[in-house]
C-alpha positions in Angstrom: 57.4 12.6 30.8 54.5 10.1 30.9 51.1 11.5 30.4 48.7 8.6 30.4 50.8 5.6 29.7 51.7 4.0 33.1 48.2 3.8 34.4 47.0 1.8 31.4 49.5 -1.1 32.0 48.5 -4.3 33.7 50.3 -4.9 37.0 52.5 -7.6 35.6 53.8 -5.2 32.9 54.8 -2.4 35.3 58.3 -3.7 36.2 59.1 -4.0 32.5 57.9 -0.5 31.9 60.1 0.9 34.7 63.1 -1.2 33.4 62.6 0.5 30.0 62.3 4.0 31.5 65.5 3.3 33.5 67.3 2.1 30.3 66.6 5.3 28.4 67.4 7.7 31.3 70.6 8.5 33.1 71.2 8.9 36.9 69.9 12.3 37.9 67.3 12.4 35.0 63.9 13.9 36.0 60.8 11.9 35.2 57.3 13.3 35.3 54.3 11.0 35.6 50.6 12.0 35.2 48.1 9.2 35.9 44.6 8.5 37.1 44.0 8.5 40.9 42.4 5.4 42.4 40.8 7.5 45.2 38.2 8.6 42.6 37.7 6.2 39.7 35.3 7.5 37.1 33.4 5.7 34.4 34.1 7.1 31.8 37.5 8.3 33.0 41.1 7.3 32.9 42.5 4.1 34.4 43.6 4.6 37.9 46.5 3.7 40.3 47.1 4.3 44.0 49.9 6.4 45.4 51.2 3.2 47.0 51.4 1.5 43.6 53.4 4.5 42.2 55.8 4.3 45.1 56.1 0.5 45.0 56.7 0.4 41.3 59.2 3.2 40.9 61.1 3.4 44.2 63.8 0.8 43.3 65.1 3.1 40.5 63.7 6.6 41.2 63.6 8.9 44.2 60.1 10.4 44.4 60.4 14.1 44.9 56.7 14.7 45.2 53.3 13.3 44.4 50.4 15.7 44.2 46.7 15.3 43.4 45.5 17.2 40.4 42.5 17.3 38.1 42.7 16.4 34.4 41.6 19.3 32.2 39.0 17.7 29.9 35.9 19.0 28.2 34.8 15.5 27.1 33.8 14.3 30.5 31.1 15.7 32.8 33.6 15.9 35.8 37.3 16.5 35.6 39.0 13.2 36.8 41.2 13.2 39.8 44.8 12.3 39.0 48.3 12.2 40.4 51.2 14.4 39.2 54.5 12.8 40.3 58.0 14.1 39.9 60.8 11.6 40.3 64.6 11.6 39.9 66.5 8.6 38.6 68.8 7.1 41.2 
């Protein structure tokens, strides 16, 4: 489960991140990703990525079962930020 880590990484760090997730999981493992959605960046708000970036970054090692838009539940911001909830399975 990743709740707020992936979307903070620079683009050049993402492949290393996926390599580490792959290293610590086994084929068939389920991986849940929650990250900020680039369709609606907020300031202040979480860093964001696009659905395409998620697919491009993870698809070489994970089958994406679904990507759904969601809202972060936060009382500290005036508007609940838009996010992506993604469920993947390790190949």
